[in-house]
Rosetta silent file (secondary structure, phi, psi, omega in degrees, C-alpha in Angstrom):
SEQUENCE: MNSMDIRRIMDYLPHRYPFLLVDRVLSCEPGKSIVALKNVTINEHFFVGHFPRFPVMPGVLIIEALAQTAAILSFQTHGDKVDGNSLYYFVGIDKARFKKPVMPGDAMTMHVEITRYARGIWWFKSHAKVEGQIVSEADLMCTLRSTDNDNKDEG
SCORE:     score description
SCORE:     0.000 S_00000001
   1 L     0.000  132.725 -177.344    2.602    0.972   19.044 S_00000001
   2 L   -86.843  -57.700 -175.369    0.799   -2.309   19.460 S_00000001
   3 L  -140.136  170.119 -179.385   -2.718   -1.940   18.105 S_00000001
   4 E  -149.411  128.965  178.287   -5.192    0.560   16.711 S_00000001
   5 L   -88.024  177.936 -173.182   -8.986    0.372   16.678 S_00000001
   6 H   -61.368  -34.397  179.395  -11.263    1.615   13.901 S_00000001
   7 H   -63.436  -41.905  178.071  -11.636    5.109   15.409 S_00000001
   8 H   -70.969  -37.743  177.157   -7.868    5.643   15.308 S_00000001
   9 H   -57.590  -41.106 -178.834   -7.613    4.102   11.831 S_00000001
  10 H   -68.541  -16.636  171.545  -10.132    6.696   10.593 S_00000001
  11 H   -74.182  -23.757 -175.586   -7.760    9.404   11.873 S_00000001
  12 H  -102.443  -21.436 -178.800   -5.107    8.071    9.466 S_00000001
  13 L  -119.964  138.074  177.317   -7.192    7.151    6.397 S_00000001
  14 L   -80.488  -11.688 -176.781   -9.663    9.370    4.517 S_00000001
  15 L   -65.431  147.574  174.737  -11.597    6.303    3.288 S_00000001
  16 L  -138.804  171.939  179.645  -15.081    5.572    4.603 S_00000001
  17 L   -52.204  136.288    6.941  -17.704    2.918    3.946 S_00000001
  18 L   -96.281   18.091 -172.334  -17.822    1.166    1.585 S_00000001
  19 L  -110.319    1.939  174.201  -14.135    1.704    0.817 S_00000001
  20 L   -82.048  115.263 -170.406  -12.456    1.562    4.228 S_00000001
  21 L  -115.435   17.843  175.619  -10.838   -1.883    4.144 S_00000001
  22 L  -122.972  121.207 -178.555   -8.838   -1.993    7.398 S_00000001
  23 L   -93.608  -32.497 -176.363  -10.735   -2.963   10.572 S_00000001
  24 E  -159.355  142.107  169.457   -7.908   -3.104   13.104 S_00000001
  25 E   -95.111  123.391 -178.418   -4.155   -2.668   13.315 S_00000001
  26 E   -85.411  -38.895  176.842   -2.741   -5.622   15.246 S_00000001
  27 E  -158.023  150.960  179.299    0.838   -4.351   15.466 S_00000001
  28 E  -150.493  129.371  172.582    2.929   -1.562   14.035 S_00000001
  29 E  -118.496   94.563 -177.170    6.619   -0.781   14.218 S_00000001
  30 L   -49.372  138.475 -178.320    6.977    2.667   12.605 S_00000001
  31 L    85.598   -7.869 -176.948    9.730    2.755   10.014 S_00000001
  32 L  -130.655  -71.064 -170.712    9.579   -1.020    9.583 S_00000001
  33 E  -155.550  167.157  179.837    6.320   -2.979    9.385 S_00000001
  34 E  -148.533  149.154  172.239    2.639   -3.289   10.216 S_00000001
  35 E  -129.093  126.704 -177.953    0.073   -6.075   10.541 S_00000001
  36 E  -131.594  167.104 -174.649   -3.619   -5.225   10.145 S_00000001
  37 E  -123.205  138.219  169.527   -6.923   -7.091    9.976 S_00000001
  38 E  -126.026  114.685  174.519   -9.850   -7.043    7.540 S_00000001
  39 E   -86.046  117.791 -176.028  -12.867   -9.102    8.590 S_00000001
  40 L   -93.116  122.774 -179.247  -14.603  -10.135    5.376 S_00000001
  41 L  -122.712  160.073  178.738  -18.391  -10.475    5.686 S_00000001
  42 L   -65.266  -16.516  179.589  -21.194  -11.386    3.305 S_00000001
  43 L   -77.339   -3.667  179.016  -22.545   -7.852    3.867 S_00000001
  44 L   -61.737  137.499 -175.640  -19.723   -6.335    1.761 S_00000001
  45 H   -60.023  -31.739 -174.632  -21.214   -4.377   -1.157 S_00000001
  46 H   -73.601  -19.615 -179.122  -19.061   -6.104   -3.790 S_00000001
  47 H   -70.448  -16.035  178.049  -20.437   -9.587   -3.047 S_00000001
  48 H   -59.100  -37.596 -177.488  -23.747   -8.615   -4.669 S_00000001
  49 L  -120.388    1.934 -174.428  -22.117   -9.018   -8.079 S_00000001
  50 L  -135.916   81.681  -13.464  -18.804  -10.823   -7.419 S_00000001
  51 L  -117.810  141.175 -172.724  -20.111  -13.496   -7.564 S_00000001
  52 L   -55.053  -36.491 -177.082  -23.692  -14.054   -6.346 S_00000001
  53 L   -93.903  -13.339  178.792  -23.458  -17.865   -6.335 S_00000001
  54 L  -148.920   79.370 -173.330  -19.804  -18.055   -5.242 S_00000001
  55 L   -64.232  123.898 -179.799  -18.832  -14.870   -3.369 S_00000001
  56 L  -132.719  132.763  176.929  -15.145  -13.992   -3.798 S_00000001
  57 L   -68.347  128.026  179.587  -13.437  -10.768   -2.672 S_00000001
  58 L   -59.931  138.135 -179.841  -12.080   -8.993   -5.786 S_00000001
  59 H   -57.369  -37.518 -179.842   -8.286   -9.109   -6.018 S_00000001
  60 H   -63.586  -29.841  178.049   -8.052   -5.375   -6.616 S_00000001
  61 H   -77.301  -29.015  172.509   -9.742   -4.796   -3.256 S_00000001
  62 H   -64.380  -44.780  177.445   -7.265   -7.090   -1.522 S_00000001
  63 H   -62.495  -41.607  177.601   -4.488   -4.951   -3.026 S_00000001
  64 H   -60.779  -41.313  177.625   -6.350   -1.806   -1.929 S_00000001
  65 H   -61.749  -39.849  176.286   -6.559   -3.172    1.635 S_00000001
  66 H   -64.171  -40.948  179.532   -2.797   -3.741    1.551 S_00000001
  67 H   -66.604  -38.733  176.589   -2.259   -0.180    0.270 S_00000001
  68 H   -63.906  -38.671  176.168   -4.447    1.272    3.024 S_00000001
  69 H   -63.218  -42.321  177.731   -2.381   -0.690    5.540 S_00000001
  70 H   -62.395  -38.165  179.009    0.788    0.733    3.944 S_00000001
  71 H   -62.162  -43.001  178.006   -0.641    4.254    4.236 S_00000001
  72 H   -60.500  -43.409  178.320   -1.168    3.815    7.979 S_00000001
  73 H   -60.978  -42.291  179.257    2.444    2.622    8.310 S_00000001
  74 H   -62.211  -47.388  179.305    3.688    5.657    6.358 S_00000001
  75 H   -63.641  -40.509  177.432    1.731    8.085    8.509 S_00000001
  76 H   -63.506  -39.583 -178.786    2.897    6.342   11.679 S_00000001
  77 H   -64.626  -42.434 -178.672    6.500    6.472   10.459 S_00000001
  78 H   -87.855   -7.297 -179.069    6.363   10.209    9.753 S_00000001
  79 L    72.315   25.172 -179.204    4.200   10.995   12.768 S_00000001
  80 L  -106.690  168.925  168.557    1.511   12.539   10.543 S_00000001
  81 L  -129.826  159.758  178.910   -2.213   12.090   10.104 S_00000001
  82 L   -63.241  145.200  174.747   -4.284   12.524    6.978 S_00000001
  83 L  -132.148  174.648 -177.186   -5.512   16.064    6.356 S_00000001
  84 L   -75.211   -2.334 -175.533   -7.869   17.675    3.868 S_00000001
  85 L  -108.416    5.382 -179.157   -5.000   18.983    1.719 S_00000001
  86 E  -150.479  157.166  176.036   -3.308   15.729    0.705 S_00000001
  87 E  -134.856  151.747  178.086   -4.010   12.193   -0.438 S_00000001
  88 E   -97.233  116.269 -174.280   -1.977    9.010   -0.383 S_00000001
  89 E  -111.999  151.627  166.348   -1.757    7.644   -3.932 S_00000001
  90 E   -70.011  139.820  170.910   -0.590    4.447   -5.603 S_00000001
  91 E  -109.875  -32.770  179.074    2.444    5.027   -7.809 S_00000001
  92 E  -169.416  155.841  176.319    2.897    1.414   -8.842 S_00000001
  93 E  -133.527  123.740  178.479    2.072   -2.207   -8.183 S_00000001
  94 E  -125.783  154.498  173.403    4.488   -4.969   -9.133 S_00000001
  95 E    55.193   34.641  177.324    4.517   -8.736   -8.757 S_00000001
  96 E   -71.455  130.422  179.836    0.860   -8.927   -7.702 S_00000001
  97 E  -137.345  143.652  178.427   -0.210  -12.530   -7.229 S_00000001
  98 E  -122.056  116.557 -169.670   -3.453  -14.093   -6.051 S_00000001
  99 L  -104.664  -23.158 -177.142   -2.997  -17.551   -4.605 S_00000001
 100 L  -158.260  141.746  179.744   -6.334  -18.385   -2.981 S_00000001
 101 L   -65.399  145.985  172.593   -9.830  -16.824   -2.980 S_00000001
 102 L  -104.560  128.483 -170.988  -10.873  -14.663   -0.026 S_00000001
 103 L  -128.324  165.448  176.971  -14.479  -15.368    0.941 S_00000001
 104 L   -53.942  138.659 -178.221  -17.100  -14.224    3.443 S_00000001
 105 L    96.508  -12.821  179.570  -16.167  -15.290    6.958 S_00000001
 106 L   -78.572  142.010  169.740  -12.428  -14.953    6.350 S_00000001
 107 E  -103.510  106.383 -175.905  -10.258  -12.904    8.681 S_00000001
 108 E   -96.144  122.633  175.429   -7.615  -11.508    6.347 S_00000001
 109 E  -100.231  134.629  179.965   -4.390  -10.254    7.903 S_00000001
 110 E  -107.547  128.484 -178.739   -2.343   -7.774    5.904 S_00000001
 111 E  -117.192  121.572 -177.113    1.425   -7.703    6.398 S_00000001
 112 E  -132.133  135.040 -179.619    3.335   -4.720    5.013 S_00000001
 113 E  -129.510  132.789  175.365    7.032   -3.931    5.293 S_00000001
 114 E   -72.457  129.081  175.603    8.838   -0.780    4.175 S_00000001
 115 E  -107.400  -22.923 -179.215   11.665   -1.675    1.806 S_00000001
 116 E  -167.812  152.015  172.660   12.682    1.832    0.763 S_00000001
 117 E  -143.272  125.389  178.633   11.812    5.516    0.994 S_00000001
 118 E  -155.546  136.274  175.707   13.284    8.202   -1.280 S_00000001
 119 L    46.838   43.569  176.151   12.097   11.577   -2.609 S_00000001
 120 L    81.808    2.478  179.323    8.574   11.142   -1.287 S_00000001
 121 E  -108.013  131.424  176.242    8.092    7.633   -2.707 S_00000001
 122 E  -104.014  137.874  172.794    7.528    4.633   -0.428 S_00000001
 123 E  -115.227  136.501 -177.729    8.292    1.044   -1.530 S_00000001
 124 E  -135.243  147.448  163.504    6.671   -1.859    0.305 S_00000001
 125 E  -100.766  135.313 -178.249    6.619   -5.654    0.268 S_00000001
 126 E  -143.257  153.882  170.233    3.172   -6.872    1.218 S_00000001
 127 E  -154.315  155.825  176.587    1.104   -9.991    1.550 S_00000001
 128 E  -116.982  142.587  179.475   -2.317  -10.989    2.857 S_00000001
 129 E  -127.790  149.049  168.410   -3.033  -14.199    4.753 S_00000001
 130 E  -129.194  126.166 -178.924   -6.118  -16.153    5.732 S_00000001
 131 L    51.406   40.507  176.049   -5.681  -18.855    8.363 S_00000001
 132 L    80.633   -3.598  179.853   -1.902  -18.572    8.050 S_00000001
 133 E  -104.568  134.562  177.484   -1.847  -19.132    4.270 S_00000001
 134 E   -66.939  126.596  178.026   -0.793  -16.408    1.849 S_00000001
 135 E  -105.837  -22.630  179.350   -3.753  -15.456   -0.358 S_00000001
 136 E  -159.455  153.891  175.412   -2.142  -12.511   -2.140 S_00000001
 137 E  -150.661  153.014  179.659    1.157  -10.665   -2.381 S_00000001
 138 E  -166.352  151.911  168.320    2.434   -7.549   -4.116 S_00000001
 139 E   -96.167  128.088 -175.631    5.181   -4.955   -4.156 S_00000001
 140 E  -115.407  147.164  170.862    3.607   -1.531   -3.712 S_00000001
 141 E  -128.039  130.108 -176.548    4.819    2.007   -4.421 S_00000001
 142 E  -140.338  160.896  177.247    2.922    4.927   -2.903 S_00000001
 143 E  -149.598  156.247  174.848    3.296    8.658   -2.319 S_00000001
 144 E  -100.350  126.070 -178.401    1.621   11.484   -0.445 S_00000001
 145 E  -130.339  148.324  176.859    0.582   14.380   -2.709 S_00000001
 146 E   -70.389  140.680  175.433   -1.095   17.718   -2.162 S_00000001
 147 L   -90.917   -8.928  179.874   -4.641   18.028   -3.492 S_00000001
 148 L   -59.475  -41.531 -179.091   -4.281   21.811   -3.852 S_00000001
 149 H   -71.935  -23.945 -177.422   -2.622   21.460   -7.284 S_00000001
 150 H   -71.532  -20.709 -175.090   -5.283   19.028   -8.518 S_00000001
 151 H  -101.857    3.303 -176.394   -8.025   21.675   -8.403 S_00000001
 152 L   -66.327  -32.096 -175.928   -6.232   24.543  -10.208 S_00000001
 153 L   -85.868   -7.338 -179.544   -7.632   23.669  -13.643 S_00000001
 154 L   -77.005  141.298 -174.249  -11.249   23.495  -12.477 S_00000001
 155 L  -120.343    0.000    0.000  -13.226   26.525  -13.434 S_00000001
């Protein structure tokens, strides 16, 4: 599969504004890797307070954008789509590094590669780039879990 527009992305991710952080999939090779795009604009809700005089995209949201990209790759690999009975969760984040600020006007490309899959856990190497320079990188671990068990204790 070569690319995916926002309508198709929304078939694979349950996130919606203001938390959907993938605008377009540029390329995807299921079982291997994906490259996606996030266009960063001054209209993002987080720029109101981070920081008003020097707007910088929060690092945790860069990592979240990478994780959302990884989720799309996982669903593409398994041939699934998100449903109302499961969610894709972080299990761990290692070696997260932030090398350069991401600011309004930046086109951030997210590169994610599967490094391992075992017993329902996915391992990924990921990095984000702006203008060809790495701005962030992290090793991610994620899993798909049923939401049915999460609601059993509610009364």
